[in-house]
SEMI-614815 format. One record per residue (C-alpha): residue in three letters; residue number from 1; x, y, z. Coordinates in Angstrom, 1 decimal. Example, Ala and Ser with C-alpha at 12.3 -4.5 7.8 and 13.67 -1.06 7.14 Angstrom:
BEGIN
> residuo, num, u, v, w
> ALA, 1, 12.3, -4.5, 7.8
> SER, 2, 13.7, -1.1, 7.1
//
This chain:
BEGIN
> residuo, num, u, v, w
> MET, 1, -29.0, 190.5, 113.4
> GLN, 2, -26.7, 191.7, 116.1
> LYS, 3, -29.2, 190.6, 118.7
> HIS, 4, -29.4, 187.2, 117.2
> ASN, 5, -25.6, 186.8, 117.2
> PHE, 6, -25.4, 187.9, 120.8
> LYS, 7, -27.8, 185.2, 121.9
> LYS, 8, -25.9, 182.6, 119.9
> SER, 9, -22.7, 183.5, 121.7
> ILE, 10, -24.0, 182.6, 125.1
> TYR, 11, -23.0, 179.0, 125.4
> ILE, 12, -24.5, 177.0, 128.3
> LEU, 13, -21.8, 174.8, 129.6
> PRO, 14, -18.8, 177.2, 130.1
> ASN, 15, -21.0, 180.0, 131.4
> LEU, 16, -22.7, 177.6, 133.8
> PHE, 17, -19.3, 176.9, 135.4
> THR, 18, -18.7, 180.7, 135.5
> SER, 19, -22.0, 181.1, 137.3
> MET, 20, -21.0, 178.5, 139.8
> ASN, 21, -17.8, 180.5, 140.3
> LEU, 22, -19.9, 183.6, 141.0
> PHE, 23, -22.1, 181.6, 143.4
> CYS, 24, -19.1, 180.6, 145.4
> GLY, 25, -18.0, 184.2, 145.7
> TYR, 26, -21.4, 185.3, 146.8
> TYR, 27, -21.6, 182.4, 149.3
> SER, 28, -18.1, 183.3, 150.7
> ILE, 29, -19.3, 186.9, 151.3
> THR, 30, -22.4, 185.8, 153.1
> ALA, 31, -20.4, 183.3, 155.2
> ALA, 32, -17.7, 185.9, 156.1
> VAL, 33, -20.2, 188.5, 157.4
> GLN, 34, -21.6, 185.7, 159.6
> PHE, 35, -18.1, 185.0, 160.8
> LYS, 36, -18.0, 181.6, 159.2
> PHE, 37, -14.5, 182.1, 158.0
> ILE, 38, -13.6, 178.5, 157.2
> GLU, 39, -16.7, 178.1, 155.0
> ALA, 40, -15.9, 181.4, 153.3
> ALA, 41, -12.4, 180.3, 152.6
> VAL, 42, -13.4, 176.9, 151.2
> ALA, 43, -16.0, 178.5, 149.0
> ILE, 44, -13.3, 180.7, 147.3
> LEU, 45, -11.1, 177.6, 146.7
> ILE, 46, -14.1, 175.8, 145.1
> GLY, 47, -14.7, 178.9, 143.0
> SER, 48, -11.1, 178.7, 141.7
> VAL, 49, -11.8, 175.1, 140.5
> PHE, 50, -14.9, 176.3, 138.6
> ASP, 51, -12.8, 179.2, 137.2
> LEU, 52, -10.1, 176.9, 136.0
> LEU, 53, -12.6, 174.6, 134.3
> ASP, 54, -14.8, 177.1, 132.5
> GLY, 55, -12.0, 178.3, 130.3
> LYS, 56, -10.7, 174.8, 129.6
> ILE, 57, -14.2, 173.5, 128.7
> ALA, 58, -14.8, 176.5, 126.5
> ARG, 59, -11.6, 175.9, 124.5
> ALA, 60, -12.1, 172.2, 124.4
> THR, 61, -15.7, 172.5, 123.1
> HIS, 62, -14.9, 175.5, 120.9
> THR, 63, -17.5, 177.6, 122.7
> THR, 64, -15.4, 180.6, 123.6
> SER, 65, -17.1, 184.0, 123.2
> LYS, 66, -16.6, 187.6, 124.1
> PHE, 67, -19.6, 187.4, 126.4
> GLY, 68, -18.0, 184.5, 128.2
> ILE, 69, -14.7, 186.3, 128.6
> GLU, 70, -16.4, 189.4, 130.1
> TYR, 71, -18.7, 187.4, 132.3
> ASP, 72, -15.8, 185.4, 133.6
> SER, 73, -13.9, 188.6, 134.5
> LEU, 74, -16.8, 190.0, 136.4
> ALA, 75, -17.3, 186.8, 138.3
> ASP, 76, -13.5, 186.7, 139.1
> LEU, 77, -13.6, 190.2, 140.5
> ILE, 78, -16.3, 189.2, 143.0
> THR, 79, -15.0, 185.7, 143.9
> PHE, 80, -11.2, 186.5, 143.9
> GLY, 81, -11.2, 190.3, 144.6
> LEU, 82, -14.1, 191.4, 146.8
> ALA, 83, -14.8, 188.1, 148.7
> PRO, 84, -11.2, 187.5, 149.9
> ALA, 85, -10.7, 191.2, 150.7
> LEU, 86, -13.8, 191.1, 152.9
> LEU, 87, -12.8, 187.8, 154.5
> MET, 88, -9.3, 189.0, 155.4
> PHE, 89, -10.7, 192.2, 156.9
> LEU, 90, -13.3, 190.5, 159.1
> TRP, 91, -11.0, 187.6, 160.0
> ALA, 92, -7.8, 189.5, 161.0
> LEU, 93, -7.6, 193.2, 160.0
> GLN, 94, -10.8, 194.8, 161.4
> SER, 95, -9.0, 195.8, 164.6
> THR, 96, -6.3, 197.7, 162.6
> GLY, 97, -8.9, 200.3, 161.5
> ARG, 98, -8.1, 202.4, 158.4
> TYR, 99, -4.9, 200.3, 157.7
> GLY, 100, -7.0, 197.2, 157.4
> TRP, 101, -9.7, 198.5, 155.1
> SER, 102, -7.2, 200.4, 153.0
> ALA, 103, -5.1, 197.2, 152.5
> THR, 104, -8.1, 195.1, 151.6
> LEU, 105, -9.5, 197.9, 149.3
> LEU, 106, -6.1, 198.0, 147.6
> PHE, 107, -6.2, 194.2, 147.1
> ALA, 108, -9.6, 194.4, 145.5
> ALA, 109, -8.5, 197.4, 143.3
> CYS, 110, -5.3, 195.8, 142.2
> GLY, 111, -7.3, 192.6, 141.4
> ALA, 112, -9.6, 194.7, 139.2
> LEU, 113, -6.6, 196.3, 137.5
> ARG, 114, -5.1, 192.8, 136.9
> LEU, 115, -8.3, 191.7, 135.2
> ALA, 116, -8.4, 194.9, 133.1
> ARG, 117, -4.9, 194.4, 132.0
> PHE, 118, -5.7, 190.8, 131.1
> ASN, 119, -8.8, 191.8, 129.1
> THR, 120, -6.8, 194.4, 127.1
> GLY, 121, -3.5, 192.6, 126.9
> THR, 122, -1.9, 191.5, 123.6
> SER, 123, 1.3, 189.8, 124.7
> SER, 124, 1.9, 186.1, 124.4
> GLY, 125, 4.3, 183.5, 125.8
> PRO, 126, 4.5, 180.7, 128.4
> ASP, 127, 4.1, 183.0, 131.5
> PHE, 128, 1.6, 185.2, 133.2
> GLU, 129, 2.5, 188.9, 133.6
> GLY, 130, 1.8, 189.6, 137.3
> LEU, 131, 0.2, 187.3, 139.9
> PRO, 132, -3.2, 186.1, 138.6
> ILE, 133, -6.0, 187.2, 140.9
> PRO, 134, -7.2, 183.6, 141.6
> ALA, 135, -3.8, 182.7, 143.0
> ALA, 136, -3.7, 185.9, 145.1
> ALA, 137, -7.1, 185.0, 146.6
> ALA, 138, -6.0, 181.4, 147.1
> MET, 139, -2.9, 182.6, 149.1
> ASN, 140, -5.2, 184.6, 151.4
> VAL, 141, -7.7, 181.8, 152.0
> SER, 142, -5.1, 179.1, 152.4
> LEU, 143, -3.6, 181.3, 155.2
> VAL, 144, -6.9, 181.3, 156.9
> LEU, 145, -7.2, 177.5, 156.7
> PHE, 146, -3.5, 177.1, 157.7
> PHE, 147, -4.1, 179.1, 160.9
> TYR, 148, -7.3, 177.2, 161.6
> ARG, 149, -5.5, 173.8, 161.2
> LEU, 150, -2.7, 174.8, 163.6
> GLY, 151, -5.1, 176.5, 166.1
> ILE, 152, -3.4, 179.9, 165.7
> GLU, 153, -5.3, 183.1, 166.4
> PRO, 154, -4.7, 185.8, 163.7
> GLU, 155, -4.7, 188.8, 166.1
> PRO, 156, -1.0, 188.6, 167.1
> TYR, 157, -0.1, 188.3, 163.4
> LYS, 158, -2.3, 191.1, 162.1
> SER, 159, 0.7, 193.3, 161.1
> ALA, 160, 2.3, 190.5, 159.1
> ILE, 161, -1.1, 189.8, 157.4
> LEU, 162, -1.4, 193.5, 156.6
> VAL, 163, 2.0, 193.4, 154.9
> LEU, 164, 0.9, 190.3, 153.0
> MET, 165, -2.1, 192.1, 151.6
> PHE, 166, 0.1, 194.9, 150.3
> ILE, 167, 2.6, 192.4, 148.8
> LEU, 168, -0.1, 190.4, 147.0
> SER, 169, -1.6, 193.6, 145.7
> PHE, 170, 1.8, 194.7, 144.3
> CYS, 171, 2.5, 191.3, 142.8
> MET, 172, -0.8, 191.4, 140.9
> VAL, 173, 0.0, 194.6, 139.1
> SER, 174, 3.8, 193.9, 138.8
> SER, 175, 5.6, 192.5, 135.8
> PHE, 176, 6.7, 189.4, 137.7
> PRO, 177, 6.4, 186.3, 135.5
> TYR, 178, 4.3, 183.5, 136.8
> LYS, 179, 4.0, 180.0, 135.2
> SER, 180, 0.8, 179.3, 133.4
> LEU, 181, -1.5, 176.3, 133.7
> LYS, 182, -2.6, 176.8, 130.1
> LYS, 183, -0.7, 173.7, 128.8
> ILE, 184, -2.3, 171.4, 131.4
> SER, 185, -5.2, 169.8, 129.8
> ILE, 186, -7.8, 167.4, 131.3
> PHE, 187, -8.8, 166.2, 127.8
> LYS, 188, -5.4, 165.0, 126.6
> SER, 189, -3.5, 161.8, 127.3
> LEU, 190, -0.8, 161.7, 130.0
> LYS, 191, 2.2, 159.6, 130.5
> PHE, 192, 1.8, 156.9, 133.1
> ASN, 193, 4.6, 158.1, 135.4
> ARG, 194, 3.2, 161.6, 135.4
> PHE, 195, -0.3, 160.3, 136.1
> VAL, 196, 1.1, 158.3, 139.1
> GLY, 197, 2.9, 161.5, 140.3
> MET, 198, -0.3, 163.5, 140.1
> ILE, 199, -2.1, 160.9, 142.2
> LEU, 200, 0.7, 161.0, 144.8
> VAL, 201, 0.4, 164.8, 145.0
> LEU, 202, -3.4, 164.6, 145.4
> ILE, 203, -2.9, 162.0, 148.2
> LEU, 204, -0.5, 164.3, 150.0
> ILE, 205, -2.9, 167.2, 149.7
> ALA, 206, -5.7, 165.0, 150.9
> THR, 207, -3.7, 164.0, 154.0
> GLU, 208, -3.0, 167.6, 155.2
> PRO, 209, -5.0, 169.8, 152.8
> TYR, 210, -4.9, 173.0, 154.8
> ILE, 211, -1.1, 172.9, 155.4
> LEU, 212, 0.0, 171.7, 151.9
> LEU, 213, -2.3, 174.1, 150.1
> PHE, 214, -0.7, 176.9, 152.0
> ILE, 215, 2.8, 175.7, 151.1
> VAL, 216, 1.8, 175.3, 147.4
> PHE, 217, 0.3, 178.7, 147.0
> LEU, 218, 3.1, 180.4, 149.0
> LEU, 219, 5.7, 178.8, 146.7
> TYR, 220, 3.7, 180.0, 143.7
> VAL, 221, 3.6, 183.6, 144.9
> LEU, 222, 7.3, 183.5, 145.6
> SER, 223, 8.1, 182.0, 142.2
> GLY, 224, 7.3, 185.3, 140.5
> PRO, 225, 10.2, 187.3, 142.0
> VAL, 226, 12.5, 184.3, 141.7
> LEU, 227, 11.7, 183.9, 138.0
> SER, 228, 12.1, 187.6, 137.5
> LEU, 229, 15.6, 187.5, 138.8
> PHE, 230, 16.3, 184.4, 136.7
> TYR, 231, 15.1, 186.0, 133.5
> HIS, 232, 17.0, 189.2, 134.4
> TYR, 233, 20.4, 187.5, 134.7
> ALA, 234, 19.8, 184.7, 132.1
> PRO, 235, 20.7, 185.4, 128.4
> LYS, 236, 18.1, 187.3, 126.7
> GLY, 237, 15.9, 185.3, 124.3
> GLY, 238, 13.9, 186.4, 121.3
> GLU, 239, 10.6, 185.1, 122.5
> GLU, 240, 8.0, 186.8, 124.6
> ARG, 241, 7.5, 185.3, 128.0
> TYR, 242, 4.1, 186.6, 129.0
> ILE, 243, 0.6, 185.4, 128.5
> ASP, 244, -2.6, 187.2, 129.1
> GLU, 245, -4.8, 184.5, 130.2
> GLU, 246, -6.1, 183.9, 133.8
> LEU, 247, -5.8, 180.7, 135.8
//
């Protein structure tokens, strides 16, 4: 009976998107070891799209399951933990020796801790607690694409990149509040002016995608400490602010 229920819980559509997320992570790793850093970075960004869609599709079609949640977390660890850590090490930090591999190892470990906290969390509210691992990975890969677009070599900036890895690792396991995309739904109606605004944003990103994506993810990473200061000095409310659901 338990075996039958387990098989019923494996829904095709959301887990197919999770599998595509996993494929993007695997492809990014194989591209990085061949020093195809742009392909590796783009693969992780595509994986983040699949990661965003699998949860929304599961909730919209009422096909959420414990199996899907666990499978999604394992795929996220590879695509947004291991793949960007290896990419950053081979792209910029390999020459730093033990500092480089320790920083990238810490990033992957903190990503795993962030996912573990998400899986065991019980808090609720409009915000994430800590930087979500897909956003941390997107910050890394958008930096790679930003440098490529401007023709900048990473070697002179390896110390700053090293510091960035430590900062992102800390943000993932911190209590900084980050705004959630949970309320954004692709299956609900949208006001006309908001729809036009969304189109304008997409056009801007399409014009200079590598530069604007870097700016967007950088502002998102910085928003956590800023919101933390705001909530600290704002009048205390009675509602919880944190949510345990990944991007």
